[in-house]
C-alpha positions as CSV (number, residue, x, y, z in Angstrom):
1,X,113.0,77.8,117.9
2,X,110.5,76.4,115.3
3,X,106.5,76.5,116.0
4,X,107.5,72.4,115.3
5,X,109.4,71.7,118.8
6,X,105.9,71.4,120.0
7,X,104.0,68.9,117.2
8,X,101.0,67.3,118.0
9,X,98.6,64.7,115.8
10,X,95.5,66.6,117.2
11,X,96.7,70.1,116.7
12,X,98.2,69.1,112.9
13,X,95.6,67.4,112.0
14,X,92.8,69.9,113.5
15,X,94.5,72.4,111.6
16,X,93.8,70.7,108.2
17,X,90.5,70.6,108.8
18,X,90.1,74.4,110.2
19,X,92.0,75.9,107.0
20,X,89.5,74.7,104.8
21,X,86.4,76.2,107.0
22,X,84.9,79.0,105.4
23,X,84.8,82.2,108.3
24,X,82.6,85.5,108.2
25,X,84.3,88.0,107.1
26,X,82.5,90.0,105.3
27,X,80.7,90.1,107.9
28,X,82.5,91.1,110.7
29,X,82.7,94.2,108.9
30,X,79.1,94.7,108.3
31,X,79.1,94.8,111.7
32,X,82.4,97.5,112.5
33,X,83.9,94.3,113.9
34,X,87.1,95.3,111.2
35,X,87.8,97.8,109.0
36,X,87.4,97.1,104.8
37,X,91.0,97.9,105.0
38,X,91.4,94.5,107.2
39,X,89.0,92.4,105.7
40,X,90.8,93.5,102.1
41,X,93.8,92.0,103.9
42,X,92.3,89.2,105.8
43,X,90.6,87.8,102.8
44,X,93.9,87.4,100.3
45,X,95.1,85.1,102.7
46,X,92.0,83.9,103.8
47,X,91.9,79.6,102.2
48,X,94.1,80.9,100.1
49,X,97.5,78.3,99.2
50,X,100.3,77.9,101.1
51,X,102.4,79.3,98.3
52,X,101.0,82.5,97.9
53,X,100.1,83.0,101.4
54,X,104.1,83.0,101.5
55,X,104.4,85.2,99.1
56,X,102.0,87.5,101.1
57,X,104.7,87.2,103.8
58,X,107.0,87.6,101.7
59,X,106.3,91.2,101.1
60,X,104.7,92.1,103.7
61,X,104.9,89.8,106.9
62,X,105.0,92.3,109.4
63,X,101.8,93.8,108.3
64,X,99.8,90.5,108.7
65,X,101.4,89.5,112.1
66,X,100.4,92.9,113.4
67,X,96.8,91.8,111.6
68,X,96.4,88.6,112.7
69,X,96.7,89.8,116.7
70,X,94.8,92.8,116.1
71,X,91.6,90.7,115.1
72,X,92.8,88.1,117.6
73,X,92.0,90.8,119.9
74,X,88.8,91.5,119.1
75,X,86.7,88.2,117.7
76,X,85.5,86.1,119.9
77,X,83.9,83.8,117.9
78,X,86.3,80.0,118.7
79,X,86.0,79.6,114.8
80,X,87.9,82.9,114.3
81,X,90.0,82.5,117.0
82,X,91.4,79.2,115.8
83,X,91.4,80.1,111.7
84,X,93.5,83.0,112.8
85,X,95.8,80.9,115.4
86,X,96.3,78.5,112.3
87,X,97.6,81.1,110.3
88,X,100.1,82.7,113.1
89,X,101.3,79.1,113.6
90,X,102.0,78.5,109.7
91,X,103.5,82.1,109.6
92,X,106.2,80.9,111.8
93,X,106.5,77.3,110.8
94,X,109.9,76.8,109.7
95,X,110.5,80.1,109.9
96,X,112.2,81.0,113.1
97,X,113.2,84.9,111.2
98,X,109.7,85.8,111.8
99,X,109.0,85.8,115.6
100,X,110.2,89.0,115.6
101,X,107.3,90.4,113.7
102,X,105.8,88.9,117.0
103,X,107.2,90.2,119.4
104,X,108.0,93.3,118.4
105,X,104.4,94.1,118.0
106,X,104.4,96.0,121.2
107,X,106.3,98.7,120.3
108,X,102.1,99.7,118.1
109,X,100.6,97.9,120.8
110,X,101.9,97.3,124.8
111,X,98.3,94.4,124.8
112,X,100.4,92.7,122.0
113,X,101.1,90.2,121.0
114,X,101.0,88.7,124.8
115,X,97.5,90.0,125.8
116,X,95.4,88.1,123.3
117,X,97.3,85.0,123.1
118,X,96.9,84.6,127.4
119,X,92.9,85.7,127.4
120,X,91.9,82.8,125.3
121,X,93.6,80.1,127.4
122,X,90.8,80.6,129.1
123,X,88.5,79.3,126.1
124,X,86.5,76.3,126.6
125,X,87.6,74.9,122.9
126,X,90.5,72.4,123.6
127,X,91.6,73.4,120.2
128,X,92.2,77.3,120.8
129,X,93.9,76.3,124.6
130,X,96.7,74.2,123.5
131,X,97.6,75.8,119.6
132,X,97.5,79.2,121.3
133,X,99.4,77.5,124.2
134,X,101.8,76.0,121.1
135,X,102.1,80.1,120.2
136,X,103.1,80.8,123.5
137,X,106.2,78.8,124.2
138,X,107.3,79.8,120.9
139,X,107.2,83.6,121.4
140,X,108.2,83.1,125.4
141,X,111.1,81.3,124.8
142,X,112.9,83.3,121.5
143,X,112.7,86.7,124.0
144,X,115.5,88.5,124.6
145,X,115.2,90.1,127.1
146,X,113.6,88.2,130.7
147,X,110.7,87.4,131.2
148,X,107.2,89.0,133.2
149,X,105.8,87.6,136.0
150,X,102.3,89.2,133.8
151,X,103.1,87.1,130.4
152,X,104.8,84.4,132.9
153,X,102.5,82.9,135.4
154,X,98.6,82.4,133.3
155,X,100.8,80.1,130.6
156,X,101.9,78.0,133.8
157,X,99.7,77.9,135.5
158,X,97.3,76.9,131.6
159,X,100.1,74.3,131.2
160,X,100.0,73.2,135.7
161,X,96.2,72.3,134.5
162,X,96.7,70.2,131.1
163,X,99.3,68.2,133.3
164,X,96.7,67.2,135.7
165,X,93.7,66.8,133.0
166,X,93.2,63.3,131.9
167,X,94.0,64.3,128.2
168,X,96.5,62.9,127.1
169,X,96.7,65.7,124.8
170,X,96.9,68.5,126.9
171,X,99.8,67.0,129.2
172,X,101.6,66.0,125.6
173,X,101.4,69.8,124.7
174,X,101.9,71.0,128.5
175,X,105.8,68.8,128.9
176,X,106.9,70.2,125.3
177,X,106.3,74.1,125.9
178,X,107.5,73.5,129.4
179,X,110.9,71.6,127.8
180,X,110.9,74.8,125.3
181,X,111.1,77.0,128.4
182,X,112.5,75.4,131.1
183,X,115.6,76.5,129.6
184,X,114.9,80.3,131.0
185,X,116.7,80.7,134.7
186,X,113.6,82.8,135.1
187,X,111.2,79.6,133.6
188,X,113.1,77.7,135.9
189,X,112.6,79.7,139.0
190,X,108.3,80.2,139.0
191,X,108.2,76.2,137.5
192,X,109.3,75.6,141.1
193,X,107.3,77.9,142.7
194,X,103.9,76.3,140.9
195,X,103.7,73.6,143.4
196,X,100.7,71.9,141.4
197,X,102.9,71.6,137.8
198,X,105.7,70.2,139.6
199,X,103.8,67.6,141.1
200,X,101.7,67.2,138.0
201,X,104.8,66.3,136.0
202,X,106.0,63.7,139.0
203,X,102.1,62.6,138.8
204,X,102.3,61.7,134.9
205,X,105.8,59.5,136.0
206,X,103.8,57.3,138.7
207,X,101.9,56.2,135.6
208,X,103.3,54.2,134.0
209,X,104.2,56.8,130.9
210,X,105.4,55.7,127.5
211,X,109.2,56.0,127.5
212,X,108.8,59.1,125.3
213,X,107.1,61.1,127.8
214,X,109.0,59.3,130.6
215,X,112.4,61.0,128.4
216,X,110.3,64.3,128.3
217,X,109.2,64.7,132.0
218,X,112.8,63.7,133.0
219,X,114.6,66.4,130.5
220,X,112.1,69.1,132.3
221,X,113.4,67.5,135.8
222,X,116.9,67.5,134.9
223,X,116.3,71.1,133.6
224,X,114.7,72.1,136.4
225,X,117.6,71.0,139.0
226,X,120.3,73.5,137.6
227,X,118.5,75.1,140.3
228,X,119.8,75.3,143.3
229,X,116.7,75.7,145.3
230,X,115.5,72.7,143.0
231,X,117.8,70.8,144.3
232,X,117.7,71.1,147.5
233,X,113.8,71.0,148.0
234,X,112.9,68.4,145.8
235,X,113.3,64.7,147.4
236,X,112.3,66.3,150.5
237,X,108.6,67.9,148.7
238,X,108.2,65.2,146.0
239,X,110.1,62.0,147.1
240,X,111.8,61.8,143.4
241,X,115.0,59.9,144.0
242,X,113.1,56.8,144.8
243,X,110.4,57.2,141.4
244,X,113.6,58.6,138.8
245,X,115.0,55.0,140.0
246,X,112.2,53.0,139.1
247,X,111.7,54.5,136.0
248,X,115.1,53.9,135.1
249,X,115.4,50.8,135.9
250,X,112.4,50.0,134.1
251,X,113.2,52.1,130.6
252,X,114.1,49.6,127.4
253,X,115.6,53.9,125.8
254,X,118.6,54.6,126.1
255,X,117.9,58.1,126.4
256,X,116.0,57.5,129.7
257,X,118.3,56.6,131.6
258,X,120.7,59.2,130.3
259,X,118.3,61.6,131.3
260,X,117.8,60.4,134.5
261,X,121.5,60.0,135.4
262,X,122.1,63.2,134.1
263,X,119.5,64.3,136.8
264,X,120.8,62.1,139.5
265,X,124.5,64.1,138.7
266,X,122.7,67.5,139.8
267,X,121.1,66.7,142.5
268,X,124.2,64.9,143.4
269,X,126.9,67.5,143.2
270,X,124.4,71.1,144.2
271,X,122.8,69.7,147.5
272,X,124.8,66.1,148.7
273,X,123.5,66.3,151.7
274,X,119.9,66.2,151.2
275,X,119.9,63.8,148.6
276,X,122.3,60.9,149.1
277,X,120.4,59.4,152.2
278,X,117.2,59.1,150.0
279,X,120.2,57.5,147.3
280,X,121.4,55.0,149.5
281,X,118.1,53.8,150.4
282,X,117.4,53.4,146.9
283,X,120.0,51.4,146.6
284,X,121.1,54.2,143.6
285,X,124.7,52.8,143.5
286,X,124.4,48.9,143.0
287,X,122.5,50.6,140.1
288,X,125.2,52.8,139.4
289,X,127.1,50.1,139.0
290,X,125.3,47.6,137.4
291,X,124.7,50.0,134.4
292,X,128.7,51.2,134.0
293,X,129.0,47.5,133.3
294,X,126.6,47.7,130.4
295,X,127.3,49.5,126.5
296,X,125.7,52.5,125.4
297,X,126.1,54.5,122.5
298,X,126.0,57.6,123.9
299,X,129.9,59.2,125.5
300,X,128.2,62.0,127.8
301,X,126.1,58.6,129.7
302,X,129.2,57.1,130.3
303,X,130.5,60.2,132.1
304,X,127.7,61.0,133.9
305,X,127.3,57.2,134.5
306,X,131.0,57.2,135.9
307,X,130.3,60.4,137.6
308,X,128.0,59.1,140.1
309,X,129.5,56.0,140.6
310,X,132.3,57.5,141.6
311,X,131.1,59.9,144.0
312,X,128.5,57.5,145.6
313,X,131.1,55.1,146.5
314,X,133.3,57.1,147.8
315,X,130.1,58.4,150.0
316,X,128.5,55.4,150.6
317,X,131.7,52.8,151.1
318,X,133.0,55.0,154.6
319,X,129.0,54.8,156.2
320,X,128.6,53.0,159.4
321,X,125.5,50.9,160.1
322,X,124.7,54.0,161.9
323,X,125.2,55.7,159.2
324,X,122.7,53.9,157.2
325,X,120.4,54.2,159.2
326,X,120.2,57.7,159.8
327,X,120.1,58.1,156.0
328,X,117.1,55.7,156.0
329,X,115.4,57.4,158.4
330,X,116.1,60.9,157.4
331,X,114.5,59.7,153.4
332,X,111.4,58.6,155.2
333,X,110.9,55.1,153.7
334,X,111.8,52.5,156.2
335,X,111.6,48.5,155.2
336,X,112.6,45.7,156.8
337,X,116.9,46.0,156.7
338,X,118.1,43.9,159.2
339,X,119.7,46.9,160.9
340,X,115.9,47.3,162.8
341,X,115.8,43.6,163.9
342,X,119.5,44.0,165.3
343,X,119.8,43.0,169.3
344,X,122.9,44.0,169.0
345,X,123.0,47.9,166.7
346,X,120.1,48.8,169.0
347,X,122.5,48.5,172.2
348,X,124.7,50.2,170.8
349,X,123.2,53.5,168.9
350,X,119.6,53.5,170.2
351,X,120.9,56.7,172.9
352,X,122.0,58.1,169.8
353,X,118.5,58.6,168.7
354,X,118.9,61.6,171.8
355,X,121.0,63.0,169.6
356,X,120.9,67.4,168.9
357,X,117.5,67.0,170.8
358,X,116.1,64.3,170.5
359,X,116.3,65.0,166.4
360,X,115.9,61.2,164.6
361,X,113.7,60.4,167.4
362,X,111.5,63.7,166.7
363,X,111.4,61.7,163.1
364,X,110.9,58.7,163.9
365,X,107.6,60.7,165.3
366,X,106.7,62.4,162.3
367,X,106.8,59.1,160.6
368,X,104.3,58.0,163.0
369,X,102.0,60.9,162.5
370,X,102.2,61.8,158.7
371,X,102.8,58.3,157.1
372,X,100.5,56.0,154.9
373,X,102.4,53.2,153.5
374,X,102.0,50.2,156.5
375,X,105.8,49.0,156.0
376,X,106.9,52.4,157.1
377,X,104.6,52.7,159.8
378,X,105.0,48.9,161.0
379,X,109.2,49.2,161.2
380,X,108.4,53.1,162.9
381,X,106.3,51.1,165.9
382,X,109.6,48.5,165.8
383,X,112.3,50.9,166.5
384,X,110.7,52.9,169.1
385,X,110.0,49.5,170.8
386,X,114.0,49.2,170.2
387,X,114.5,52.4,171.9
388,X,111.9,51.9,174.7
389,X,114.3,48.7,175.2
390,X,117.4,49.3,175.2
391,X,117.2,52.8,176.6
392,X,114.9,53.0,180.4
393,X,114.5,56.8,180.5
394,X,113.1,56.7,177.4
395,X,109.6,55.9,177.4
396,X,109.2,59.2,179.5
397,X,110.7,60.7,176.7
398,X,108.6,59.5,174.1
399,X,105.7,60.8,176.1
400,X,106.3,63.9,176.5
401,X,106.4,63.8,172.6
402,X,103.4,62.3,172.0
403,X,105.0,59.4,170.6
404,X,103.2,57.2,172.1
405,X,99.7,58.2,172.6
406,X,100.5,57.9,168.7
407,X,102.0,54.2,169.4
408,X,98.9,53.2,170.7
409,X,96.4,54.5,168.7
410,X,98.4,52.3,165.7
411,X,97.4,48.8,167.5
412,X,93.5,49.8,166.4
413,X,95.7,49.8,162.6
414,X,94.0,47.8,159.5
415,X,97.2,46.0,158.4
416,X,97.7,43.3,161.5
417,X,101.7,44.2,160.6
418,X,101.8,47.7,161.7
419,X,98.6,46.4,165.0
420,X,101.3,43.4,166.3
421,X,104.3,46.0,165.8
422,X,102.7,48.4,167.6
423,X,101.4,46.3,170.9
424,X,105.2,45.4,171.5
425,X,105.4,48.9,171.4
426,X,103.9,49.8,173.9
427,X,104.1,46.3,176.4
428,X,107.4,47.8,176.4
429,X,106.3,51.5,177.1
430,X,104.3,50.2,180.0
431,X,105.5,46.9,181.3
432,X,108.3,49.1,183.9
433,X,108.1,52.3,186.0
434,X,110.1,55.0,184.8
435,X,113.1,55.2,185.6
436,X,112.9,59.2,185.6
437,X,110.2,61.1,186.8
């Protein structure tokens, strides 16, 4: 890949300044930090024109690649490291065929090329950190053999710090680096294992990013969902589906919608059981039908929208009211849909909460204990009251499972609707003696 695939104005502007700055190479030689041969070579490219440097690289590129990496390995000053990083990036710009000059350096020194580059990821200087990350992305994504954990993990840990940093430059470069490397299966697995990195990507989407950033983060998530484990677990761990629906609904750019629809296609195809409940609750089917009626310039998005619409319609159109309730509960996103306030529904279905060792009842109690959303707490408290109203023996079951204690605690919740629904449920819990003791 070309180094230009990870581009950023901050790097470009600072690289231009650094090319013009003097570096005390002779002082390094007098101090014994570099050899006279290294001094001769570096002086030929130091603050020289692009054309002169290019002619030297054409004739002696492998020698200069090794020189740059060796100097980076042993010189510690930030201004010097910055200069060497710019020389490396300049050598690689528009010349993918030169990447082996650097990756093959391991044959001369096993610590090269990655040791020095990974080490300076810990630099306190933003430019050094970001420029090293840019170069590492080019080298790592071009390796023919699977990447080793000692190369990959420090790199991804740095990207994880970037995505949670307030700096927009760090967000920008981290996401571009992930776009470039997530096509590799070992990278997808390693990124998925780094919860703070995935969480950081998701968090970027929650804070009204630019259309370009929405697209780039969406592209990363799309690549990640080619992994079966990711498709199985990403909704459960990061609640990604309602967020992606919101982003797509607010998107003005076709490419943002395209990459999100492609992500949904992966989730439906690879892990329907894990993702369909949340898709139902997020009203993805009506949105897909709406998208199918629009005009698109990209044929791929048309095919993906049709697949999504047809697949969701086939799975959702036959659902009973109870199936919809179960999906809503499984998603964790309870809201005041008509089913909750239907006495007929509860009369017919209250006892079904007991199925599979009280699976759905335990889910309700879990939401009461873990959710911070007042609407979820209010609806869950209401549903507990409906369960007890229509299943007398449920009072003891709820007490045994800890549900009664939690509902009583919610009577003092800050939100008035939560307090009211909890009060009604507690009244039903204590209004009659248990039918079975």
